[in-house]
C-alpha positions in Angstrom: 12.7 18.7 -25.7 16.1 20.0 -26.8 19.0 17.6 -27.8 20.8 18.7 -24.7 18.0 17.6 -22.4 17.8 14.3 -24.2 21.5 13.7 -23.6 21.1 14.6 -19.9 18.1 12.5 -19.3 19.4 8.9 -19.9 22.5 9.1 -17.7 20.6 10.8 -14.9 17.8 8.1 -14.9 20.4 5.3 -15.0 22.3 6.9 -12.2 19.2 7.1 -10.0 18.3 3.5 -10.7 21.8 2.2 -9.8 22.0 3.5 -6.3 18.6 2.9 -4.9 17.8 6.5 -4.0 14.4 7.9 -4.6 12.2 10.9 -4.3 13.3 14.2 -2.9 9.9 15.8 -3.1 6.8 13.8 -2.1 3.5 15.2 -3.2 1.5 15.9 -1.1 3.5 14.1 1.7 5.8 11.1 1.9 3.1 8.9 3.5 0.3 9.8 1.1 2.6 9.6 -1.9 4.0 6.2 -1.1 0.6 4.7 -0.2 -1.1 6.2 -3.2 1.6 4.4 -5.3 0.7 1.1 -3.8 -3.0 1.8 -4.3 -2.7 3.0 -7.9 0.4 1.8 -9.7 -0.1 -1.9 -10.3 1.2 -3.2 -13.7 3.5 -1.9 -16.3 6.0 0.9 -15.8 6.9 1.7 -12.2 4.6 -1.0 -10.8 4.6 -1.2 -7.0 4.4 -5.1 -7.2 1.9 -5.0 -4.3 -1.0 -6.4 -6.4 1.2 -9.2 -7.8 0.3 -11.3 -4.7 -3.4 -11.3 -5.6 -3.2 -11.3 -9.4 -5.1 -13.4 -10.5 -7.4 -13.4 -7.5 -7.1 -17.2 -7.2 -3.3 -16.8 -6.7 -1.4 -18.1 -3.7 1.7 -15.9 -3.4 3.6 -18.1 -0.9 4.2 -20.7 -3.7 4.9 -20.3 -7.4 4.0 -22.2 -10.5 2.1 -25.5 -10.3 2.3 -25.7 -6.5 0.5 -22.3 -6.2 -2.1 -23.2 -8.8 -2.8 -26.6 -7.2 -2.7 -25.4 -3.5 -6.3 -24.5 -3.2 -5.2 -21.4 -1.2 -6.2 -17.8 -2.0 -4.0 -14.9 -0.9 -6.8 -12.4 -1.4 -8.9 -14.3 1.1 -5.9 -14.6 3.5 -5.6 -10.8 3.5 -9.2 -10.4 4.5 -8.8 -13.0 7.3 -5.7 -11.2 8.7 -7.6 -8.0 8.9 -10.6 -9.6 10.5 -8.6 -11.3 13.2 -6.6 -8.1 13.9 -9.9 -6.1 14.1 -12.2 -8.4 16.1 -10.3 -8.2 19.4 -11.0 -4.5 19.5 -12.8 -3.4 22.6 -15.2 -0.6 22.2 -16.9 -1.2 25.6 -14.3 0.2 27.9 -16.1 3.4 28.3 -15.9 7.1 27.5 -15.5 6.5 23.8 -12.3 4.6 24.3 -11.2 1.8 21.9 -8.4 -0.7 22.5 -7.1 -2.9 19.8 -8.5 -3.0 16.3 -6.3 -2.7 13.2 -2.9 -2.2 14.8 -0.9 -5.2 13.5 -0.9 -6.8 17.0 -2.1 -10.0 15.2 1.6 -10.5 14.3 2.3 -11.2 18.0 -0.7 -13.5 18.4 -0.2 -16.3 15.9 0.5 -18.8 18.6 -3.0 -18.5 20.0 -5.3 -21.3 19.0 -7.9 -18.8 17.7 -5.3 -17.7 15.1 -4.2 -21.0 13.7 -3.4 -21.3 10.0 -0.8 -19.9 7.7 -2.6 -16.7 6.6 -1.0 -14.4 9.1 2.7 -15.3 8.6 2.1 -15.7 4.8 0.7 -12.2 4.6 3.2 -10.5 6.9 6.1 -12.2 5.0 4.8 -10.6 1.7 4.1 -7.1 3.3 7.3 -7.0 5.4 9.5 -5.4 2.7 7.0 -2.6 2.1 7.1 -1.3 5.7 9.2 1.8 6.3 9.1 5.0 8.4 6.0 6.2 6.5 4.1 2.9 5.9 3.1 0.9 8.9 2.2 -2.8 8.9 -1.3 -2.0 10.1 -1.8 0.4 7.2 -0.8 -2.5 4.9 -3.3 -4.8 6.6 -6.0 -2.3 5.8 -4.7 -1.8 2.3 -4.7 -5.6 1.8 -8.4 -5.6 2.4 -9.1 -2.6 0.1 -7.0 -4.2 -2.7 -8.4 -7.8 -2.3 -12.0 -6.5 -2.5 -11.5 -4.1 -5.4 -9.2 -6.2 -7.5 -11.4 -9.2 -7.2 -14.6 -7.6 -8.3 -15.8 -5.5 -5.3 -16.1 -1.8 -4.8 -13.3 0.6 -3.9 -13.4 1.0 -0.1 -12.2 4.5 0.9 -8.6 4.1 2.2 -7.6 6.3 5.1 -3.9 6.1 6.3 -2.4 6.7 9.7 -2.6 3.4 11.6 0.1 2.8 14.2 1.6 -0.6 14.9 1.3 -2.2 18.3 4.5 -3.1 20.1 3.0 -6.2 21.8 0.0 -8.7 21.6 -3.4 -7.4 22.3 -4.4 -8.6 25.8 -8.0 -9.0 24.6 -8.7 -12.5 23.2 -11.7 -14.0 21.5 -11.9 -14.5 17.8 -15.0 -16.4 16.5 -13.9 -19.9 15.6 -15.6 -22.9 13.9 -16.6 -24.3 17.3 -17.6 -21.0 18.9 -21.2 -20.9 20.1 -23.5 -18.3 18.5 -23.9 -16.2 21.7 -20.1 -16.0 22.3 -19.6 -15.1 18.6 -22.2 -12.3 18.8 -20.6 -11.1 22.0 -17.2 -10.9 20.3 -18.6 -8.9 17.4 -20.5 -6.6 19.8 -17.3 -5.9 21.8 -15.7 -4.7 18.5 -18.7 -2.5 17.8 -20.7 -4.6 15.4 -24.2 -5.7 16.2 -25.9 -9.0 15.0 -26.9 -7.8 11.6 -23.4 -6.3 11.1 -21.8 -9.6 12.2 -23.8 -11.6 9.7 -23.1 -9.1 6.9 -19.4 -8.9 7.6 -19.1 -12.7 7.7 -20.9 -13.2 4.4 -18.9 -10.4 2.7 -15.6 -11.9 4.0 -16.5 -15.4 3.0 -17.3 -14.6 -0.7 -13.6 -15.2 -1.2 -11.5 -18.3 -0.3 -11.8 -21.6 1.4 -11.4 -23.6 4.6 -8.5 -26.1 4.4 -8.2 -29.6 5.7 -4.5 -29.0 6.6 -5.4 -26.2 9.1 -8.9 -27.2 10.0 -9.3 -31.0 9.8 -12.2 -30.7 12.3 -14.1 -28.7 9.6 -13.0 -30.2 6.3 -12.3 -33.9 5.8 -9.3 -35.5 4.0 -11.3 -36.5 1.0 -10.9 -33.1 -0.5 -7.1 -33.4 -0.7 -6.2 -34.1 -4.3 -3.2 -33.5 -6.6 -5.1 -30.4 -7.8 -6.0 -29.3 -4.3 -3.0 -30.2 -2.3 -4.0 -28.1 0.8 -7.5 -29.5 0.8 -9.4 -26.3 0.3 -13.2 -26.4 0.5 -14.6 -23.2 -1.0 -17.2 -20.9 0.5 -18.8 -20.6 -2.9 -18.3 -21.6 -6.5 -16.2 -18.5 -7.3 -13.5 -18.4 -4.6 -11.5 -15.7 -6.4 -14.4 -13.4 -7.2 -15.9 -10.9 -4.7 -19.6 -11.3 -5.5 -22.9 -12.2 -3.7 -22.8 -15.9 -4.8 -22.0 -17.1 -1.3 -25.3 -15.6 -0.1 -27.3 -17.0 -3.0 -25.8 -20.5 -2.8 -26.6 -20.5 1.0 -30.2 -19.5 0.5 -30.8 -21.6 -2.6 -28.8 -24.6 -1.2 -26.8 -24.8 -4.4 -23.1 -24.9 -5.2 -21.1 -24.6 -2.0 -24.3 -24.0 0.0 -22.5 -21.3 2.0 -19.3 -23.1 2.5 -17.8 -25.6 4.9 -18.7 -23.5 8.0 -22.3 -24.1 7.1 -22.1 -27.7 5.8 -19.2 -29.3 7.7 -19.5 -33.0 8.6 -18.8 -31.9 12.2 -21.9 -30.1 13.5 -19.9 -28.2 16.1 -17.9 -26.6 13.3 -20.9 -25.0 11.6 -20.3 -21.6 13.0 -21.5 -19.6 9.9 -24.8 -21.6 9.9 -25.3 -20.8 13.5 -24.6 -17.1 13.0 -26.8 -16.8 9.8 -29.7 -18.6 11.6 -29.3 -16.4 14.8 -32.0 -14.1 13.4 -33.9 -16.7 11.5 -31.9 -16.0 8.3 -33.5 -12.6 8.1 -30.2 -10.8 7.3 -29.1 -13.3 4.8 -32.5 -13.1 3.0 -32.1 -9.3 3.0 -28.6 -9.6 1.4 -30.1 -12.2 -1.1 -32.7 -9.6 -2.2 -30.2 -6.9 -2.8 -29.1 -6.1 -6.3 -25.4 -6.9 -7.0 -24.6 -3.2 -6.7 -26.3 -2.8 -3.4 -24.6 -5.9 -2.1 -21.2 -4.4 -3.0 -22.2 -1.2 -1.3 -23.1 -3.0 1.9 -19.8 -4.9 1.9 -17.8 -1.8 1.2 -19.4 -0.1 4.2 -19.0 -3.0 6.6 -15.4 -3.7 5.6 -14.6 0.0 5.6 -15.8 0.2 9.2 -13.7 -2.8 10.1 -10.4 -1.4 8.8 -11.2 2.0 10.3 -11.5 0.5 13.8 -8.3 1.7 15.4 -7.2 2.3 19.0 -8.1 5.6 20.7 -5.5 8.2 20.0 -4.8 7.0 16.5 -6.1 9.7 14.0 -6.8 8.4 10.5 -6.2 10.9 7.8 -8.4 11.8 4.8 -9.0 9.0 2.3 -6.4 8.8 -0.4 -7.7 9.7 -3.8 -5.7 8.7 -6.9 -4.0 11.8 -8.3 -4.7 12.6 -12.0 -1.4 14.5 -12.1 1.4 13.3 -9.8 5.0 14.3 -9.8 7.3 11.3 -8.9 10.9 11.3 -7.8 11.4 15.0 -8.5 14.9 15.7 -7.3 18.0 17.8 -7.5 21.2 16.0 -8.4 24.4 16.5 -10.3 25.0 15.1 -13.8 28.3 13.6 -15.1 29.6 17.1 -15.8 28.9 18.2 -12.2 26.0 20.5 -13.4 22.9 20.8 -11.2 19.9 19.1 -12.7 16.3 18.9 -11.7 14.6 15.7 -12.9 11.7 13.4 -12.2 8.5 12.0 -13.7 5.0 13.3 -14.1 2.3 10.6 -14.0 -0.7 11.6 -16.0 -4.2 10.1 -16.2 -6.4 7.7 -14.3 -10.0 6.5 -14.5 -11.8 9.6 -13.0 -9.9 12.0 -15.1 -11.6 13.9 -17.9 -10.9 11.0 -20.2 -14.2 9.5 -19.0 -16.0 12.0 -21.2 -13.8 11.4 -24.2 -13.7 7.7 -24.8 -14.5 4.3 -23.4 -11.6 3.2 -21.2 -11.1 0.0 -23.1 -10.5 2.1 -26.2 -8.1 4.6 -24.5 -5.2 2.3 -24.3 -3.4 3.5 -27.4 -5.0 6.9 -27.7 -4.3 8.3 -24.3 -1.1 10.1 -25.1 -2.8 11.9 -28.1 -5.9 12.7 -26.2 -4.0 14.3 -23.3 -1.6 16.0 -25.6 2.0 16.4 -24.6 2.1 18.0 -21.1 4.3 21.0 -20.5 6.1 22.0 -17.3 6.6 25.6 -16.4 8.9 26.9 -13.7 8.1 29.8 -11.5 11.4 31.6 -12.3 10.8 33.5 -15.6 9.1 32.0 -18.7 11.2 28.8 -19.0 9.0 26.0 -20.2 10.0 22.5 -21.2 8.0 19.9 -23.2 8.0 16.5 -21.4 9.5 13.5 -23.1 7.4 12.7 -26.2 7.6 8.9 -25.6 6.3 8.3 -22.1 6.2 4.9 -20.3 2.8 3.4 -20.3 1.3 1.7 -17.3 -2.0 0.8 -15.9 -3.9 1.0 -12.6 -6.2 -1.5 -11.0 -7.9 1.4 -9.1 -10.6 1.9 -11.6 -8.9 -0.1 -14.4 -7.5 3.1 -15.9 -4.4 3.8 -17.9 -1.6 6.1 -16.8 1.6 7.4 -18.5 4.9 8.5 -16.9 6.5 11.5 -18.6 10.2 11.8 -17.5 11.9 15.2 -17.5 15.4 16.6 -16.8 16.2 20.3 -16.7 19.6 21.8 -16.0 19.5 23.9 -12.8 21.1 27.0 -14.3 18.1 27.3 -16.6 15.6 26.7 -13.9 17.3 29.2 -11.6 15.9 29.6 -8.2 12.4 28.3 -9.1 10.2 27.5 -6.1 7.5 25.6 -7.9 6.5 24.2 -11.3 3.2 23.9 -13.1 2.1 21.0 -15.2 -0.5 21.8 -17.8 -1.9 20.3 -20.9 -4.8 20.3 -23.4 -7.0 17.9 -21.5 -6.5 18.7 -17.9 -6.4 21.7 -15.5 -3.0 23.1 -14.7 -1.6 22.1 -11.3 1.3 23.7 -9.4 3.7 21.9 -7.1 6.4 23.4 -4.8 10.0 22.5 -5.1 13.0 23.1 -2.8 14.7 26.2 -4.0 18.2 25.8 -5.4 19.9 27.7 -2.5 18.6 25.3 0.1 20.4 22.1 1.3 19.4 18.9 -0.3 20.4 15.2 -0.5 22.5 14.2 -3.5 21.0 10.9 -4.6 23.9 9.9 -6.9 26.3 10.3 -3.9 24.1 8.5 -1.3 24.0 4.7 -1.0 22.7 1.8 1.1 24.8 -1.3 1.7 24.0 -4.4 3.7 25.2 -2.9 7.0 25.4 0.8 6.5 24.2 3.9 4.7 26.2 6.9 3.5 24.8 10.1 2.2 25.9 13.5 0.8 24.2 16.8 1.4 24.8 19.9 -0.8 23.8 23.5 -0.5 24.7 26.7 -2.4 28.1 28.0 -1.5 27.8 31.1 0.6 24.3 30.4 1.7 23.3 30.9 5.3 22.4 27.2 5.5 25.7 26.0 6.9 26.4 22.9 8.8 25.5 24.4 12.2 22.4 22.6 13.6 22.0 20.6 10.4 21.6 16.8 10.8 20.1 13.8 9.2 17.5 11.6 10.9 17.9 8.0 9.7 14.9 5.7 10.1 15.6 1.9 9.6 13.0 -0.9 9.5 14.4 -3.9 11.3 13.0 -7.2 12.6 11.7 -7.6 16.1 11.0 -10.7 18.2 7.7 -12.6 18.2 6.3 -10.9 15.0 7.1 -10.5 11.4 6.1 -6.9 11.5 9.3 -4.7 11.5 9.9 -1.9 13.9 11.5 1.4 13.0 14.8 2.4 14.6 15.7 6.1 14.4 19.0 7.8 14.9 20.3 11.4 14.4 23.5 11.7 12.4 25.7 14.8 12.4 27.2 15.9 9.1 30.9 16.5 8.3 32.0 19.1 5.7 34.0 17.6 2.8 36.3 18.8 0.1 34.3 16.9 -2.5 32.4 19.9 -3.7 30.5 20.8 -6.9 30.9 24.1 -8.7 28.9 26.7 -6.6 28.1 24.2 -3.9 29.4 23.0 -0.5 29.1 19.4 0.5 28.7 17.4 3.8 28.8 13.7 4.3 27.3 11.4 6.9 27.0 7.7 7.5 25.2 5.2 9.8 25.9 1.6 10.5 23.1 -0.9 11.1 23.4 -3.5 13.8 20.4 -5.5 12.7 19.1 -6.9 9.4 17.2 -4.2 7.4 13.8 -5.4 6.2 12.8 -2.5 3.8 13.6 1.0 2.6 15.7 3.3 4.8 14.4 6.9 5.0 16.6 9.9 5.5 15.3 13.3 6.6 17.5 16.4 6.4 16.7 18.8 9.3 18.0 22.2 10.4 16.7 24.5 13.1 13.5 22.4 13.5 12.7 22.6 9.8 12.6 19.6 7.4 14.6 20.5 4.3 14.6 17.2 2.3 13.8 13.5 2.2 15.4 10.5 0.6 14.6 6.8 0.4 17.5 4.4 0.0 17.2 0.7 -0.9 13.9 1.1 -2.7 13.4 -2.7 -2.9 10.4 -4.5 -4.1 8.0 -1.5 -3.8 9.7 0.4 -6.7 9.6 3.6 -4.8 
């Protein structure tokens, strides 16, 4: 990298960090790019912070320090409980292949129902709430919470398919299995959601390999004697490893050891032994079958059952292909102007993850310090001419819980006059196949991140395009999408408004500029997204107020 590029890089990155703008070009799409970030980028540089809630897996995110460690509560288990309660009121029996309910975040409106007592729902929605924006629904986060809880705590990676749509009201269908629910009613409720008796037992056992039942929420199940200074919420664990997703709950139930299957098997109150009634509904045949499985096969069974659960969605909702971690991913690739008003294309290239060719080179535990050398220094080549730049020789190191791999972020910044009218760039290196990504050509209109900001009650933004281009202000507008609170649930809703642009005198050499603004009447809960549109064509995207998710 030339001296000139090094001088350009630091102020540009600082500028982007200061105003909260992020990501002109999302690969392959805004929704997939942002959700892949939550799925993959966990610790170190550019961490999404999503996994912090369940790291370690015995963590209780709603409290911190000693209160969290002594609470006896488990956020990973809470996330599974939220997904189950949202799912199980699905109705697959309405005919003609129609499904109502399922994973749609309607549970947020249903927390006053007796069948949904406990703190798990509001705890979880409170943590997820800042991550919701135009591209990420609360119901997609409910599903992601299940995927993350299972995988981070020792289970298998469940394929994660995005595209869920949030309900705008409570599901009229009621009926969630409760400690006092009879076995016939329990099986009927599972059946309504599309799970037969064997599925019901398997899903319950898989879900109850994490977490506890608490005296505070369920005194009819767990007595007060379990409340201690080191267990302030009075948690009685399902098995001896409440923070590990493993088959121990099945083994302790069959062998009558440890937790013996947990308090819903052993409660002092016989009417609260719902798990025991369910397990015994087929003479323990399913539980013995799970007991006989090797650990790998048990994990496969749970991944399949939990995957079916999170993919149960209302008719009309089309889930997209499962998100696969990208070995090469451009991040926050954007046009902007530097302090000299010169056009600059900048961003980061994330390189490496577990299923990359590194698997054939070294043991992952030994790759930590060798990854940069093994990959070699990636290069980026633009479609206009032969201009090539070497990415920054000292990338930021991070790690991903999705396969426990290591990744590196290589920043780059290239002056626009050298890139010219490039329409794509190619990332290549010694150890990976070259990949090509499209970019917005210089002559098109684009958001200017350094001149776009979000305040408490308003957003303002600047759009630039090449002077003399045919992309004038006629028909050009910005769609603003703002996540705000709504009554009766902690799940935000998205308000959208079209904003016209006004031409300004604040131009850059060779560019015309337009400005727009939008005032918010409600408290904003997450990132605001802007979409630049003209003649029915989407020209650019921008996120403002990146918040906790580190977009």
